[in-house]
N, C-alpha and C positions, 0 to 999 in steps of 0.2 A: 504493500500500500504506500509506503514511503517513496518508493521509486516512482509511483504514479504522480506523487505530489511534486517531485523535484522540478519538472518543466514549468509547472505553474509558479513555483517559488522563484524560479529564474525570471519568468515574465514579470512577476511583481517587482523584483528588484530593478528590472530594466524598463518599467512602465513609463517613466517620463520620456525616454527616448523612443519607445515603441509606439506610444499613443499620441504624443504631442508633436512629434516631428513628422516630416514627410517620409513615409515608410520606405519609399524607393531610394532615399538618400542616406539611410542609416548604415553606418559601418559597424556591424555587430562586433567584429574583432576588436574594435577600440574599447568596447565595454566589457568584454569577456574577462579581462584580467582583473576587473574590480570585483568579480564574484568570488565566493569561496572556492578553493581549489577543486573540491569535488563537484562543482557545478559548471566549471568552465567549458567542458566538452559537450554540454547538453545541446540538443537541437532546439531551435526556437520555432514556435508555430508560424505557419505561413502568414506573411504580412497581409496578403489579400483576405485571408480568413478573418484576421483581426479587424481589418477595416470594414469588411462586409457585415460582421457581427455588430460592430458599433453603429454602422449606418442603419441596419435593420432595427436596432433598438430605438434609434432616433425616430424613425418613421412610425414604429408601433406606438411611440409616446405622443404622436400627433404632429411630429415634425415633417419635413419634406427634404428632398434632395438638396434644395437650396439652403435650408437651415442647417443641414449636416455639413455642407461645405463651409458655411460661416463658422461653425464650431471648429472644424478642422483648421481653418485659417487662424482662428483665435488660439488654437493649440500650438500652432507654429510660432505665433508671436510670443506665447508664454515660454515655449522652449528656448527661443532666442533670448528672452529676458533672463532665464536661468543661466544660460551659457555665458551671458555677459556679466553675470554677477559672480560666478565661480567656475574656475577651470578645475575639473576633478583631479587631473594629474598634478597640477601645480599645488592644489590644496593638500593632497597626500604627501607631496614632497616637503611642503612647509611643516606638516605635522612631524614627519620623520626627523627633520633638522631641528625641530624645537624640543623633541623628547630629551636629548642628553642634557640640555641646559635648563629644563623645567619651564620653558617659556610657552607652553601650550595655550595658556590663557591669552597671550598676545595674539596668537593665530586666530583663535575663535572670536576675540574682540574685533579683529579686522573684518571678519565676515558677518558678524552679528550686527555691525553698523549698517549693513545693507538690507536688513530684514524688512524695513518699511517699504523699500522699493519692491521687494519680492511680494509682499502682501498686496501692494497696488496691482501688480501684474496678475496675481492669482484672483483678485476680486474682479478685474476686468474680464478674465477668462470665465469666471463663474457666472457673470451676468449674461454671457452669451449662451451658456448651457441650457437655460430654461426651456428653449424650444425643443430640446431633445430629452426632456425629463417628463414623466407623467406627474399628475397632481400630487401624489403621495411623495414621490422623490423630490419634487420641488419644495415641498414643506420641510423635508429633512435636509435639504441642501445647506441650510444655515448651520445645522449641527455639524456637518462635515467641515465647514469653514471654521467653526469654533474649535474643533479638534485640531485642525491644522495650525491655527493660531496658538493654541495651548502647547502644541508640540514645539513650535518656534520659541515661545516664551520659556519653556523648560530648557531647551538647548542653550538659549542665550541668557539665562538667569545669571546675573552678575557677570555679564560679558563672557559667558560660556565656561565658568569655573567648574560646573558640575560635570560637563563632558570632558574637560581637561583632567579632572579627577578620575573619571571613568577610564580614560586611556592610561593615566599614570598608574592606576591600581590594576593594570593588566585586564581590563574589561574585554578588549578585542581577543586576547588570548583565551579568556574564559569562554567566550562565545565559540571560538574555534574548537576548544576541547569538548564542548557540549553540543556541537552543531547537529549531530544526528538526533539527539534527544529533543532539541528545540524544533527541528523539522517535524518530528513525531508529535510534538505538542500542537503545532498548527494543524496537522493532519487529524488529530483526535478532537481538537476543540472547535474546528471550523468545517466539519464534514459537509454540511448542507451547502455552505457558500462555495466550497471548492468543487462539489459535484455540479453546481450550477454553472460553472465556467466551462463552456464547450464551444470554442470559436468555430470548430468545423461544422457545427450544426446551426451556427448563427445565434447561439444562446448566450446572453449575458445576464447574470443575476440582478435583481432589482436592488437599487442602492438606497437602502433605508436603515434606520436604527430603531429597532423596536425591542420588546422584552426578550425575544429569542436571541437577537444579536447581542444584547447586553449580557445575557447568560453565557453565551459563547465567549464573549470578551473576558468575562470573569474567569472562565475555565482556562483561557489562554494565559491570562495574567498569573494565575496560581501555578500553572504548569511551568511557565518560563522561570518564575522565581524559584520554584522547587528545584529545577535542574541547575540553575545558576548557583544555588547555595552549595552545590557539590564542589565548586572551585575553592582553591586555597584562600583567596581573598573574599571577604564578605561584601565589599563595596559594589561590585557589579550587580549582584542580586538586589541590594538595597536601592540602588539608583534606578534599576529597571522597574521595581515596584513603585517607586516614587513617580516615575514617568507614566506608568499606567494610571495612577491616581490623578495626576495632573491632566492627562488627556480627557478624563471623564468630566472635568469641570464644565458645567453649563450644558452637558449633553443629557439625553434621557437616561444614561447610565450613571449619572452623578450620584455618588454615595455620600455626599455632604461631609467629606473628610474622613469617613470611616474606612477601614481597611477593606480592600476588595476580596480578601480571602474568606472562604467559607469552610 
């Protein structure tokens, strides 16, 4: 079952490039080396299948060929905005150079100063999406934006000192050690969502946040934290649990500061 999840996991990691850019102009090899080693040789679903599935979803929601093309162009604009704000290769190099000197907070401070520009780009793209969302999805879109903002606020809290701490306390190494178990967590906690993703049949799951999604989110949180607690350092697990709690704020899954564990 885990093997069936891996291609979907890879697509999720590559989503900004796959969905927001021009499919025919994407150089997959440029992005492969950013994936975990065990995912770099995976085949990526056919771009035409992905585009057709997204287009079909747009039309079923009441959109048209024209509205889909508008969303696609807005996606390219968002992708260009992201590329202009951060070069992934340069960012990784800056992190590696800052590790020995303990200057990771300086690197994150540099990029966190750009978050307002990123939010503007995301909001502009979000406003274009409405024509390709059904009524229920449109109502939930605001929650999705809140989750994204919460994620940015967490990453950039005190100019990124929490993420700097995560890296300094061997967070990436912890994730690498537990990668198989973390993938299994996603497979076990999000089965219905993952089964709903089938680009070959033109099927894309509905994008909503309801009681079932919150329950799955809690399962994923508990499983992630449990597996990361197996690492030598406790900081990665603590920060990931804090991240999950922070993301919940303002969403239907908000636990009002209580622990997400059950």
